[in-house]
Residue, then its C-alpha position, 0 to 999 in steps of 0.5 A: p796741799s793745793e787744788v783741794t776739791v770735795v764732791a758729794a757722791g752718794s753716802q760719801y765725800q770724795v776729797n782730792w788735793k794736789p800734794n805738797t812737794n816739800d820733803i818734810v811732809a809726812g801726810y795729811v790730817i782730815e777733819t769733818g765737821g770740826k772733828r778729826q778722824m781718829h783710831p786706836f793704836a797698839f803697842t807692838s813691843v815693850n821693854a823695861s829697866s827691870y822687873a820683879g819676877s815672872y808676875g811683873t814682866p813688862e809684857r804684862a803691861n801690854d796684854e789688855y788686862d787691867d789685873t796684870f802689871w809691870q813692876p820694877d825690881a827692888a834694886d832698880r833705882d830709876p824704874n822706867i818702861q817703854f812702849h813702842t808702836a810699829r810706826k809713828e803715830l800722831m798721838s792725841d790721847i793716852s790712857i794709863v791704868w796704874s795698879s789694881s793692887g794699890y801700887v799707884p805711883r806718887k811721882y811719875t813722868v810720861e815722855a815721848y821719843d822725838g827721834f833724838s831725845w825723850i820729851p816730857l808730856r806730863e810730870e806728876v809729883a803728887n798722884t793719887e789717881s789709879i788711872t791717868q788720862l792724857t790729852l795731847n794738844p797739839p797731838y804728838l808724832t812718835d813711835a815710843i812712849r816712856v813711863s818713869f817713876a821717881a828715883t827710889t831706894d826700893g824700885s818695887s814700891a815705886g809703882q805698877v803699870s797695868d795697861v797703856k792705850g791710846q788714840a791717834l789721828d788718821v794720817v793720809v799719805g797720798r792725794s785723796v780720801n773717801i769720808p762718810s757723809t752720814n750727817g749731810p754737808q759739813s765743813i771738811s779740813v785737809r791739813t799738811l802734817s810735817s815729818i816733825g809733827l807740826l800741823g799747818d794753818a787752814e784756808i777756806a774754799k767752797p766746792g760743790g757736790d752732786d746734790g747741787e749744794l755748797w758747803p765750806v771746806t778748809l784746806d791747809a796751804h802751809v807747813s808751819 
């Protein structure tokens, strides 16, 4: 964006900017004191290549209970499960709880859908952990995550998925946002997010607030 201004108004910063008119802009990401604003996101639907009876349906991997799970059918030679969000999220962290009953997958792949194909985020060939934490750097803009187990002659023993959760960066659509100023004057960043998930570089400006102080503000002027 351009013409970024920040005004300290009571307990908030009011951040305003002139939006980028480029058609590939998806929104803007705000950082305060070097920290990006984030929120937990929810999966609204889930489907799988198969499931092993009513106790192992894909919905059980999306019910927020770590003692329930999705388990593929024994005849499934290429087990996978897909999680979908209501809209695209700029995902930064993903947590996967595999199994509470010992069915932890040794080989798995976690992928994100880019609108055309599945892009690997992590591939593991010797997993022993019951919980996997993924930090995505850079964050990934997507509305679907797929977890696949290695091809096997017995799908039911390939592994289980008990729960998948995540955090995403806040994306502002528009030209302004209010941010709490609980820690006093600090740096604020506004970065352009492209429709394919790229964040632009930052430049520096110094606006003032109603208390007469100045503080650094970084603003993005480009989409990489």
